[in-house]
N, CA, C and O atoms as CSV, one atom per row, in Angstrom:
chain,resi,resn,atom,element,x,y,z
A,1,VAL,N,N,0.826,-1.184,0.000
A,1,VAL,CA,C,0.000,0.000,0.000
A,1,VAL,C,C,0.871,1.249,0.000
A,1,VAL,O,O,0.693,2.143,-0.827
A,2,ALA,N,N,1.812,1.301,0.933
A,2,ALA,CA,C,2.657,2.490,1.073
A,2,ALA,C,C,3.509,2.711,-0.168
A,2,ALA,O,O,3.671,3.847,-0.614
A,3,GLU,N,N,4.051,1.642,-0.725
A,3,GLU,CA,C,4.897,1.772,-1.917
A,3,GLU,C,C,4.088,2.257,-3.117
A,3,GLU,O,O,4.530,3.131,-3.862
A,4,GLU,N,N,2.914,1.690,-3.293
A,4,GLU,CA,C,2.069,2.102,-4.415
A,4,GLU,C,C,1.641,3.560,-4.240
A,4,GLU,O,O,1.646,4.326,-5.203
A,5,HIS,N,N,1.279,3.938,-3.038
A,5,HIS,CA,C,0.868,5.324,-2.771
A,5,HIS,C,C,2.040,6.277,-2.981
A,5,HIS,O,O,1.866,7.378,-3.502
A,6,LYS,N,N,3.227,5.854,-2.577
A,6,LYS,CA,C,4.422,6.695,-2.720
A,6,LYS,C,C,4.768,6.914,-4.189
A,6,LYS,O,O,5.113,8.026,-4.588
A,7,SER,N,N,4.678,5.860,-4.989
A,7,SER,CA,C,5.072,5.976,-6.399
A,7,SER,C,C,4.000,6.638,-7.270
A,7,SER,O,O,4.333,7.398,-8.179
A,8,THR,N,N,2.723,6.360,-7.007
A,8,THR,CA,C,1.665,6.892,-7.869
A,8,THR,C,C,0.900,8.060,-7.247
A,8,THR,O,O,0.229,8.806,-7.961
A,9,GLY,N,N,0.990,8.225,-5.950
A,9,GLY,CA,C,0.248,9.287,-5.280
A,9,GLY,C,C,-1.187,8.909,-4.969
A,9,GLY,O,O,-1.952,9.733,-4.467
A,10,LYS,N,N,-1.562,7.666,-5.264
A,10,LYS,CA,C,-2.919,7.222,-4.952
A,10,LYS,C,C,-2.914,5.721,-4.686
A,10,LYS,O,O,-1.937,5.028,-4.971
A,11,TRP,N,N,-4.001,5.242,-4.147
A,11,TRP,CA,C,-4.163,3.815,-3.876
A,11,TRP,C,C,-5.630,3.489,-3.996
A,11,TRP,O,O,-6.467,4.069,-3.304
A,12,LYS,N,N,-5.934,2.569,-4.868
A,12,LYS,CA,C,-7.310,2.173,-5.185
A,12,LYS,C,C,-8.152,3.421,-5.396
A,12,LYS,O,O,-7.781,4.285,-6.190
A,13,ASN,N,N,-9.276,3.531,-4.703
A,13,ASN,CA,C,-10.130,4.700,-4.908
A,13,ASN,C,C,-10.059,5.694,-3.741
A,13,ASN,O,O,-10.968,6.503,-3.555
A,14,TYR,N,N,-8.985,5.629,-2.964
A,14,TYR,CA,C,-8.807,6.594,-1.877
A,14,TYR,C,C,-8.444,7.954,-2.459
A,14,TYR,O,O,-7.772,8.019,-3.488
A,15,PRO,N,N,-8.873,9.036,-1.826
A,15,PRO,CA,C,-8.538,10.367,-2.343
A,15,PRO,C,C,-7.037,10.611,-2.288
A,15,PRO,O,O,-6.353,10.150,-1.375
A,16,SER,N,N,-6.538,11.337,-3.270
A,16,SER,CA,C,-5.094,11.599,-3.320
A,16,SER,C,C,-4.641,12.491,-2.172
A,16,SER,O,O,-3.450,12.543,-1.868
A,17,SER,N,N,-5.564,13.190,-1.535
A,17,SER,CA,C,-5.200,14.056,-0.407
A,17,SER,C,C,-5.107,13.292,0.913
A,17,SER,O,O,-4.724,13.859,1.936
A,18,ALA,N,N,-5.459,12.000,0.887
A,18,ALA,CA,C,-5.395,11.202,2.113
A,18,ALA,C,C,-3.944,11.038,2.550
A,18,ALA,O,O,-3.066,10.740,1.741
A,19,LYS,N,N,-3.708,11.239,3.846
A,19,LYS,CA,C,-2.350,11.132,4.387
A,19,LYS,C,C,-2.107,9.710,4.863
A,19,LYS,O,O,-2.918,9.142,5.594
A,20,LEU,N,N,-1.007,9.154,4.452
A,20,LEU,CA,C,-0.615,7.823,4.879
A,20,LEU,C,C,0.400,7.976,6.011
A,20,LEU,O,O,1.453,8.582,5.814
A,21,ALA,N,N,0.103,7.446,7.170
A,21,ALA,CA,C,1.003,7.557,8.317
A,21,ALA,C,C,2.197,6.627,8.128
A,21,ALA,O,O,2.053,5.478,7.712
A,22,LYS,N,N,3.361,7.147,8.439
A,22,LYS,CA,C,4.581,6.339,8.343
A,22,LYS,C,C,4.785,5.543,9.630
A,22,LYS,O,O,4.113,5.777,10.634
A,23,GLU,N,N,5.701,4.621,9.583
A,23,GLU,CA,C,6.070,3.843,10.758
A,23,GLU,C,C,6.559,4.801,11.837
A,23,GLU,O,O,7.441,5.625,11.594
A,24,GLY,N,N,5.982,4.689,13.027
A,24,GLY,CA,C,6.380,5.545,14.139
A,24,GLY,C,C,5.579,6.831,14.249
A,24,GLY,O,O,5.727,7.562,15.228
A,25,ASP,N,N,4.723,7.128,13.257
A,25,ASP,CA,C,3.860,8.308,13.332
A,25,ASP,C,C,2.610,7.978,14.137
A,25,ASP,O,O,1.957,6.962,13.899
A,26,ALA,N,N,2.284,8.840,15.086
A,26,ALA,CA,C,1.062,8.657,15.867
A,26,ALA,C,C,-0.092,9.335,15.140
A,26,ALA,O,O,0.033,10.467,14.673
A,27,VAL,N,N,-1.205,8.636,15.052
A,27,VAL,CA,C,-2.407,9.163,14.424
A,27,VAL,C,C,-3.468,9.256,15.519
A,27,VAL,O,O,-3.700,8.297,16.255
A,28,ARG,N,N,-4.105,10.416,15.615
A,28,ARG,CA,C,-5.115,10.608,16.654
A,28,ARG,C,C,-6.460,10.093,16.161
A,28,ARG,O,O,-6.994,10.562,15.157
A,29,ILE,N,N,-6.994,9.119,16.891
A,29,ILE,CA,C,-8.291,8.534,16.557
A,29,ILE,C,C,-9.152,8.544,17.821
A,29,ILE,O,O,-8.849,7.856,18.795
A,30,LEU,N,N,-10.222,9.329,17.791
A,30,LEU,CA,C,-11.129,9.464,18.933
A,30,LEU,C,C,-10.389,9.804,20.228
A,30,LEU,O,O,-10.742,9.313,21.300
A,31,GLY,N,N,-9.372,10.640,20.121
A,31,GLY,CA,C,-8.640,11.103,21.297
A,31,GLY,C,C,-7.443,10.270,21.671
A,31,GLY,O,O,-6.604,10.727,22.448
A,32,ALA,N,N,-7.327,9.062,21.150
A,32,ALA,CA,C,-6.187,8.201,21.442
A,32,ALA,C,C,-5.179,8.304,20.300
A,32,ALA,O,O,-5.566,8.508,19.149
A,33,TYR,N,N,-3.919,8.167,20.604
A,33,TYR,CA,C,-2.865,8.211,19.600
A,33,TYR,C,C,-2.408,6.788,19.315
A,33,TYR,O,O,-1.898,6.094,20.194
A,34,LEU,N,N,-2.600,6.372,18.074
A,34,LEU,CA,C,-2.287,4.998,17.678
A,34,LEU,C,C,-1.322,5.001,16.511
A,34,LEU,O,O,-1.222,5.986,15.780
A,35,GLY,N,N,-0.614,3.901,16.338
A,35,GLY,CA,C,0.291,3.741,15.209
A,35,GLY,C,C,1.317,2.661,15.481
A,35,GLY,O,O,1.545,2.272,16.626
A,36,ASN,N,N,1.932,2.184,14.411
A,36,ASN,CA,C,2.979,1.171,14.546
A,36,ASN,C,C,4.277,1.818,14.987
A,36,ASN,O,O,4.713,2.812,14.406
A,37,GLY,N,N,4.884,1.264,15.996
A,37,GLY,CA,C,6.181,1.750,16.456
A,37,GLY,C,C,6.108,3.081,17.191
A,37,GLY,O,O,7.111,3.791,17.278
A,38,VAL,N,N,4.948,3.429,17.716
A,38,VAL,CA,C,4.799,4.692,18.451
A,38,VAL,C,C,5.165,4.455,19.904
A,38,VAL,O,O,4.642,3.543,20.544
A,39,GLU,N,N,6.064,5.276,20.423
A,39,GLU,CA,C,6.450,5.187,21.833
A,39,GLU,C,C,5.323,5.775,22.679
A,39,GLU,O,O,4.865,6.887,22.417
A,40,GLU,N,N,4.879,5.038,23.685
A,40,GLU,CA,C,3.782,5.510,24.529
A,40,GLU,C,C,4.128,6.817,25.230
A,40,GLU,O,O,3.270,7.690,25.357
A,41,ALA,N,N,5.350,6.967,25.679
A,41,ALA,CA,C,5.747,8.182,26.401
A,41,ALA,C,C,5.754,9.397,25.478
A,41,ALA,O,O,5.477,10.508,25.928
A,42,ASP,N,N,6.065,9.205,24.199
A,42,ASP,CA,C,6.104,10.327,23.248
A,42,ASP,C,C,4.726,10.948,23.045
A,42,ASP,O,O,4.612,12.146,22.783
A,43,VAL,N,N,3.692,10.142,23.166
A,43,VAL,CA,C,2.326,10.623,23.005
A,43,VAL,C,C,2.001,11.676,24.069
A,43,VAL,O,O,1.194,12.575,23.831
A,44,TRP,N,N,2.622,11.563,25.225
A,44,TRP,CA,C,2.341,12.442,26.361
A,44,TRP,C,C,3.169,13.718,26.356
A,44,TRP,O,O,2.979,14.563,27.230
A,45,THR,N,N,4.081,13.888,25.403
A,45,THR,CA,C,4.982,15.036,25.397
A,45,THR,C,C,4.227,16.363,25.377
A,45,THR,O,O,4.536,17.259,26.162
A,46,THR,N,N,3.253,16.496,24.500
A,46,THR,CA,C,2.513,17.765,24.425
A,46,THR,C,C,1.680,17.989,25.679
A,46,THR,O,O,1.552,19.124,26.137
A,47,ARG,N,N,1.115,16.932,26.237
A,47,ARG,CA,C,0.305,17.075,27.447
A,47,ARG,C,C,1.185,17.463,28.633
A,47,ARG,O,O,0.787,18.283,29.461
A,48,LEU,N,N,2.386,16.874,28.717
A,48,LEU,CA,C,3.326,17.254,29.784
A,48,LEU,C,C,3.685,18.734,29.691
A,48,LEU,O,O,3.736,19.430,30.705
A,49,ALA,N,N,3.932,19.209,28.480
A,49,ALA,CA,C,4.291,20.614,28.289
A,49,ALA,C,C,3.126,21.531,28.659
A,49,ALA,O,O,3.329,22.569,29.288
A,50,LYS,N,N,1.924,21.157,28.276
A,50,LYS,CA,C,0.743,21.961,28.572
A,50,LYS,C,C,0.508,22.055,30.079
A,50,LYS,O,O,0.247,23.140,30.600
A,51,VAL,N,N,0.600,20.933,30.772
A,51,VAL,CA,C,0.423,20.915,32.224
A,51,VAL,C,C,1.543,21.703,32.897
A,51,VAL,O,O,1.297,22.451,33.843
A,52,ASN,N,N,2.763,21.537,32.415
A,52,ASN,CA,C,3.909,22.246,32.988
A,52,ASN,C,C,3.731,23.762,32.862
A,52,ASN,O,O,4.028,24.501,33.800
A,53,ASN,N,N,3.250,24.224,31.712
A,53,ASN,CA,C,3.004,25.657,31.518
A,53,ASN,C,C,1.923,26.168,32.459
A,53,ASN,O,O,2.060,27.245,33.038
A,54,ALA,N,N,0.857,25.407,32.613
A,54,ALA,CA,C,-0.228,25.814,33.511
A,54,ALA,C,C,0.256,25.861,34.961
A,54,ALA,O,O,-0.084,26.783,35.702
A,55,MET,N,N,1.045,24.873,35.362
A,55,MET,CA,C,1.575,24.849,36.732
A,55,MET,C,C,2.540,26.013,36.947
A,55,MET,O,O,2.577,26.588,38.035
A,56,ALA,N,N,3.310,26.362,35.937
A,56,ALA,CA,C,4.240,27.494,36.054
A,56,ALA,C,C,3.469,28.799,36.262
A,56,ALA,O,O,3.907,29.662,37.022
A,57,ARG,N,N,2.341,28.944,35.601
A,57,ARG,CA,C,1.516,30.147,35.818
A,57,ARG,C,C,0.978,30.187,37.244
A,57,ARG,O,O,0.954,31.247,37.870
A,58,TRP,N,N,0.548,29.040,37.759
A,58,TRP,CA,C,0.017,28.995,39.119
A,58,TRP,C,C,1.113,29.203,40.161
A,58,TRP,O,O,0.826,29.684,41.257
A,59,LYS,N,N,2.357,28.855,39.847
A,59,LYS,CA,C,3.459,29.041,40.793
A,59,LYS,C,C,3.678,30.512,41.119
A,59,LYS,O,O,4.196,30.837,42.187
A,60,ARG,N,N,3.292,31.399,40.218
A,60,ARG,CA,C,3.489,32.833,40.433
A,60,ARG,C,C,2.508,33.398,41.456
A,60,ARG,O,O,2.721,34.497,41.970
A,61,SER,N,N,1.440,32.665,41.758
A,61,SER,CA,C,0.467,33.151,42.736
A,61,SER,C,C,0.872,32.707,44.143
A,61,SER,O,O,1.706,31.817,44.310
A,62,HIS,N,N,0.283,33.324,45.120
A,62,HIS,CA,C,0.582,32.993,46.519
A,62,HIS,C,C,-0.591,32.191,47.081
A,62,HIS,O,O,-1.498,32.743,47.704
A,63,THR,N,N,-0.553,30.900,46.851
A,63,THR,CA,C,-1.649,30.013,47.200
A,63,THR,C,C,-1.329,29.257,48.482
A,63,THR,O,O,-0.178,28.889,48.719
A,64,THR,N,N,-2.335,29.028,49.298
A,64,THR,CA,C,-2.146,28.225,50.514
A,64,THR,C,C,-1.950,26.767,50.120
A,64,THR,O,O,-2.145,26.397,48.963
A,65,MET,N,N,-1.567,25.947,51.085
A,65,MET,CA,C,-1.360,24.519,50.803
A,65,MET,C,C,-2.673,23.865,50.364
A,65,MET,O,O,-2.682,23.031,49.458
A,66,GLY,N,N,-3.778,24.242,51.006
A,66,GLY,CA,C,-5.077,23.705,50.586
A,66,GLY,C,C,-5.437,24.143,49.180
A,66,GLY,O,O,-5.994,23.366,48.403
A,67,GLY,N,N,-5.120,25.387,48.853
A,67,GLY,CA,C,-5.366,25.892,47.502
A,67,GLY,C,C,-4.496,25.179,46.489
A,67,GLY,O,O,-4.943,24.880,45.381
A,68,LYS,N,N,-3.244,24.902,46.864
A,68,LYS,CA,C,-2.331,24.190,45.963
A,68,LYS,C,C,-2.847,22.785,45.673
A,68,LYS,O,O,-2.719,22.282,44.557
A,69,LYS,N,N,-3.428,22.162,46.688
A,69,LYS,CA,C,-4.011,20.827,46.496
A,69,LYS,C,C,-5.090,20.887,45.417
A,69,LYS,O,O,-5.127,20.051,44.514
A,70,HIS,N,N,-5.967,21.885,45.522
A,70,HIS,CA,C,-7.048,22.014,44.544
A,70,HIS,C,C,-6.511,22.348,43.158
A,70,HIS,O,O,-7.022,21.841,42.159
A,71,VAL,N,N,-5.499,23.187,43.086
A,71,VAL,CA,C,-4.900,23.540,41.792
A,71,VAL,C,C,-4.297,22.298,41.147
A,71,VAL,O,O,-4.497,22.053,39.957
A,72,ALA,N,N,-3.560,21.514,41.932
A,72,ALA,CA,C,-2.941,20.299,41.386
A,72,ALA,C,C,-4.001,19.343,40.877
A,72,ALA,O,O,-3.853,18.769,39.799
A,73,GLN,N,N,-5.074,19.165,41.646
A,73,GLN,CA,C,-6.156,18.280,41.208
A,73,GLN,C,C,-6.818,18.820,39.949
A,73,GLN,O,O,-7.117,18.076,39.015
A,74,MET,N,N,-7.040,20.123,39.943
A,74,MET,CA,C,-7.742,20.756,38.836
A,74,MET,C,C,-6.900,20.724,37.556
A,74,MET,O,O,-7.403,20.357,36.494
A,75,ILE,N,N,-5.640,21.100,37.651
A,75,ILE,CA,C,-4.788,21.195,36.463
A,75,ILE,C,C,-4.344,19.814,36.000
A,75,ILE,O,O,-4.658,19.400,34.884
A,76,VAL,N,N,-3.621,19.108,36.845
A,76,VAL,CA,C,-3.069,17.808,36.437
A,76,VAL,C,C,-4.194,16.808,36.187
A,76,VAL,O,O,-4.184,16.096,35.183
A,77,GLY,N,N,-5.148,16.757,37.088
A,77,GLY,CA,C,-6.243,15.795,36.939
A,77,GLY,C,C,-7.078,16.028,35.704
A,77,GLY,O,O,-7.339,15.104,34.934
A,78,SER,N,N,-7.498,17.268,35.513
A,78,SER,CA,C,-8.398,17.532,34.390
A,78,SER,C,C,-7.696,17.469,33.036
A,78,SER,O,O,-8.302,17.062,32.045
A,79,MET,N,N,-6.438,17.865,32.986
A,79,MET,CA,C,-5.732,17.879,31.704
A,79,MET,C,C,-5.237,16.499,31.280
A,79,MET,O,O,-4.821,16.312,30.137
A,80,THR,N,N,-5.279,15.546,32.185
A,80,THR,CA,C,-4.771,14.212,31.848
A,80,THR,C,C,-5.841,13.133,31.877
A,80,THR,O,O,-5.609,12.026,31.393
A,81,GLN,N,N,-6.993,13.430,32.427
A,81,GLN,CA,C,-7.996,12.410,32.680
A,81,GLN,C,C,-8.434,11.657,31.422
A,81,GLN,O,O,-8.427,10.426,31.415
A,82,PHE,N,N,-8.810,12.360,30.372
A,82,PHE,CA,C,-9.317,11.676,29.183
A,82,PHE,C,C,-8.230,10.856,28.496
A,82,PHE,O,O,-8.446,9.697,28.143
A,83,LEU,N,N,-7.059,11.466,28.307
A,83,LEU,CA,C,-5.986,10.740,27.620
A,83,LEU,C,C,-5.548,9.519,28.430
A,83,LEU,O,O,-5.243,8.473,27.857
A,84,ALA,N,N,-5.517,9.646,29.750
A,84,ALA,CA,C,-5.159,8.501,30.591
A,84,ALA,C,C,-6.218,7.405,30.508
A,84,ALA,O,O,-5.914,6.223,30.667
A,85,ASP,N,N,-7.462,7.808,30.259
A,85,ASP,CA,C,-8.540,6.828,30.147
A,85,ASP,C,C,-8.476,6.068,28.827
A,85,ASP,O,O,-8.688,4.855,28.801
A,86,VAL,N,N,-8.186,6.771,27.729
A,86,VAL,CA,C,-8.171,6.108,26.425
A,86,VAL,C,C,-6.798,5.563,26.061
A,86,VAL,O,O,-6.674,4.727,25.166
A,87,GLN,N,N,-5.780,6.031,26.747
A,87,GLN,CA,C,-4.412,5.620,26.435
A,87,GLN,C,C,-3.673,5.409,27.742
A,87,GLN,O,O,-3.715,6.266,28.624
A,88,ARG,N,N,-3.027,4.330,27.872
A,88,ARG,CA,C,-2.289,4.018,29.094
A,88,ARG,C,C,-1.236,5.083,29.383
A,88,ARG,O,O,-0.547,5.546,28.474
A,89,MET,N,N,-1.113,5.476,30.671
A,89,MET,CA,C,-0.089,6.437,31.051
A,89,MET,C,C,1.151,5.656,31.503
A,89,MET,O,O,1.095,4.940,32.502
A,90,PRO,N,N,2.260,5.784,30.784
A,90,PRO,CA,C,3.477,5.063,31.159
A,90,PRO,C,C,4.012,5.531,32.514
A,90,PRO,O,O,3.759,6.659,32.936
A,91,GLU,N,N,4.734,4.674,33.168
A,91,GLU,CA,C,5.290,4.960,34.494
A,91,GLU,C,C,6.175,6.195,34.472
A,91,GLU,O,O,6.151,6.985,35.416
A,92,VAL,N,N,6.954,6.378,33.415
A,92,VAL,CA,C,7.844,7.538,33.334
A,92,VAL,C,C,7.042,8.839,33.310
A,92,VAL,O,O,7.478,9.844,33.872
A,93,VAL,N,N,5.892,8.829,32.673
A,93,VAL,CA,C,5.031,10.012,32.619
A,93,VAL,C,C,4.385,10.246,33.981
A,93,VAL,O,O,4.289,11.388,34.432
A,94,THR,N,N,3.944,9.184,34.637
A,94,THR,CA,C,3.374,9.303,35.977
A,94,THR,C,C,4.387,9.932,36.925
A,94,THR,O,O,4.032,10.789,37.735
A,95,LYS,N,N,5.634,9.515,36.829
A,95,LYS,CA,C,6.684,10.085,37.682
A,95,LYS,C,C,6.902,11.567,37.386
A,95,LYS,O,O,7.134,12.353,38.305
A,96,ARG,N,N,6.830,11.950,36.121
A,96,ARG,CA,C,6.998,13.369,35.765
A,96,ARG,C,C,5.867,14.219,36.331
A,96,ARG,O,O,6.105,15.308,36.852
A,97,PHE,N,N,4.629,13.720,36.228
A,97,PHE,CA,C,3.501,14.461,36.793
A,97,PHE,C,C,3.609,14.546,38.319
A,97,PHE,O,O,3.321,15.589,38.907
A,98,THR,N,N,4.021,13.459,38.950
A,98,THR,CA,C,4.195,13.464,40.402
A,98,THR,C,C,5.249,14.484,40.813
A,98,THR,O,O,5.072,15.196,41.802
A,99,LYS,N,N,6.337,14.559,40.066
A,99,LYS,CA,C,7.384,15.538,40.361
A,99,LYS,C,C,6.870,16.961,40.164
A,99,LYS,O,O,7.195,17.849,40.952
A,100,MET,N,N,6.069,17.186,39.119
A,100,MET,CA,C,5.475,18.514,38.902
A,100,MET,C,C,4.630,18.928,40.102
A,100,MET,O,O,4.712,20.061,40.575
A,101,ILE,N,N,3.816,17.990,40.587
A,101,ILE,CA,C,2.953,18.284,41.732
A,101,ILE,C,C,3.796,18.544,42.972
A,101,ILE,O,O,3.549,19.501,43.706
A,102,ARG,N,N,4.787,17.697,43.205
A,102,ARG,CA,C,5.665,17.860,44.363
A,102,ARG,C,C,6.365,19.212,44.326
A,102,ARG,O,O,6.395,19.926,45.329
A,103,ASP,N,N,6.925,19.564,43.177
A,103,ASP,CA,C,7.623,20.847,43.042
A,103,ASP,C,C,6.668,22.017,43.251
A,103,ASP,O,O,7.042,23.029,43.844
A,104,TYR,N,N,5.450,21.880,42.769
A,104,TYR,CA,C,4.469,22.955,42.948
A,104,TYR,C,C,4.079,23.093,44.425
A,104,TYR,O,O,4.047,24.201,44.962
A,105,LEU,N,N,3.786,21.968,45.073
A,105,LEU,CA,C,3.362,22.017,46.479
A,105,LEU,C,C,4.432,22.612,47.385
A,105,LEU,O,O,4.126,23.360,48.315
A,106,TRP,N,N,5.677,22.278,47.109
A,106,TRP,CA,C,6.770,22.690,48.000
A,106,TRP,C,C,7.655,23.772,47.391
A,106,TRP,O,O,8.797,23.937,47.820
A,107,ASP,N,N,7.162,24.509,46.408
A,107,ASP,CA,C,7.884,25.646,45.817
A,107,ASP,C,C,9.300,25.285,45.361
A,107,ASP,O,O,10.247,26.032,45.605
A,108,ASP,N,N,9.434,24.148,44.707
A,108,ASP,CA,C,10.702,23.670,44.126
A,108,ASP,C,C,11.797,23.405,45.156
A,108,ASP,O,O,12.977,23.390,44.809
A,109,ARG,N,N,11.424,23.199,46.409
A,109,ARG,CA,C,12.441,22.859,47.416
A,109,ARG,C,C,12.952,21.447,47.193
A,109,ARG,O,O,12.196,20.560,46.797
A,110,LYS,N,N,14.225,21.242,47.446
A,110,LYS,CA,C,14.817,19.914,47.261
A,110,LYS,C,C,14.475,18.990,48.425
A,110,LYS,O,O,14.198,17.807,48.226
A,111,HIS,N,N,14.495,19.533,49.637
A,111,HIS,CA,C,14.189,18.734,50.834
A,111,HIS,C,C,12.818,19.156,51.341
A,111,HIS,O,O,12.638,20.261,51.851
A,112,ILE,N,N,11.866,18.261,51.192
A,112,ILE,CA,C,10.498,18.598,51.549
A,112,ILE,C,C,10.210,18.169,52.989
A,112,ILE,O,O,10.728,17.147,53.439
A,113,PRO,N,N,9.394,18.934,53.716
A,113,PRO,CA,C,9.133,18.623,55.113
A,113,PRO,C,C,8.220,17.415,55.346
A,113,PRO,O,O,8.301,16.770,56.392
A,114,VAL,N,N,7.349,17.107,54.370
A,114,VAL,CA,C,6.426,15.982,54.512
A,114,VAL,C,C,6.527,15.127,53.250
A,114,VAL,O,O,6.414,15.636,52.135
A,115,ALA,N,N,6.738,13.838,53.435
A,115,ALA,CA,C,6.880,12.928,52.293
A,115,ALA,C,C,5.564,12.820,51.525
A,115,ALA,O,O,4.482,12.920,52.103
A,116,MET,N,N,5.677,12.616,50.224
A,116,MET,CA,C,4.496,12.537,49.355
A,116,MET,C,C,3.538,11.419,49.779
A,116,MET,O,O,2.323,11.579,49.671
A,117,GLU,N,N,4.068,10.296,50.258
A,117,GLU,CA,C,3.161,9.198,50.637
A,117,GLU,C,C,2.249,9.593,51.799
A,117,GLU,O,O,1.153,9.049,51.928
A,118,TYR,N,N,2.681,10.527,52.643
A,118,TYR,CA,C,1.824,11.002,53.729
A,118,TYR,C,C,0.811,12.027,53.213
A,118,TYR,O,O,-0.323,12.071,53.689
A,119,LEU,N,N,1.211,12.833,52.262
A,119,LEU,CA,C,0.281,13.803,51.689
A,119,LEU,C,C,-0.851,13.121,50.932
A,119,LEU,O,O,-1.961,13.649,50.857
A,120,LEU,N,N,-0.572,11.963,50.379
A,120,LEU,CA,C,-1.567,11.243,49.587
A,120,LEU,C,C,-2.566,10.458,50.436
A,120,LEU,O,O,-3.530,9.904,49.907
A,121,LEU,N,N,-2.340,10.408,51.741
A,121,LEU,CA,C,-3.279,9.724,52.633
A,121,LEU,C,C,-4.602,10.497,52.686
A,121,LEU,O,O,-4.640,11.683,52.361
A,122,PRO,N,N,-5.678,9.829,53.093
A,122,PRO,CA,C,-6.940,10.549,53.274
A,122,PRO,C,C,-6.772,11.657,54.327
A,122,PRO,O,O,-5.909,11.567,55.200
A,123,GLN,N,N,-7.588,12.677,54.233
A,123,GLN,CA,C,-7.460,13.818,55.128
A,123,GLN,C,C,-7.627,13.429,56.597
A,123,GLN,O,O,-6.958,13.994,57.462
A,124,ASN,N,N,-8.506,12.477,56.887
A,124,ASN,CA,C,-8.720,12.075,58.276
A,124,ASN,C,C,-7.546,11.273,58.844
A,124,ASN,O,O,-7.496,11.010,60.046
A,125,ARG,N,N,-6.610,10.888,57.986
A,125,ARG,CA,C,-5.411,10.178,58.432
A,125,ARG,C,C,-4.163,11.066,58.312
A,125,ARG,O,O,-3.040,10.568,58.384
A,126,GLY,N,N,-4.358,12.369,58.130
A,126,GLY,CA,C,-3.233,13.299,58.106
A,126,GLY,C,C,-2.784,13.724,56.727
A,126,GLY,O,O,-1.816,14.475,56.603
A,127,GLY,N,N,-3.450,13.272,55.698
A,127,GLY,CA,C,-3.086,13.646,54.339
A,127,GLY,C,C,-3.634,14.994,53.955
A,127,GLY,O,O,-4.370,15.624,54.715
A,128,LEU,N,N,-3.275,15.424,52.789
A,128,LEU,CA,C,-3.711,16.724,52.276
A,128,LEU,C,C,-5.056,16.540,51.689
A,128,LEU,O,O,-5.645,17.497,51.186
């Protein structure tokens, strides 16, 4: 198919303007990115950048810890929910989002006063 389309510019009765995806190209279908040889983590690159930009804007405000919790839920949760539902989120991407949240909550400090596993506990058990 690809060779015939490449040499003649068409294939059977498909329109000549139809784009043929190459190996490794992600094609968006109903919100999910599919394709042969597509790296799962690469699909998340634009979403990581979008969330990172939004978090950077929120870092400029003076938000309380409770407010930061809501911002993290609102930004990271809402911007990733659909894609995570239709497309698996790789562990490396999960770690990047967790680091974004950690850096936002603690203003980019290297040594944080409360470990993330305690913050993730329910509120009645001391979590955020």
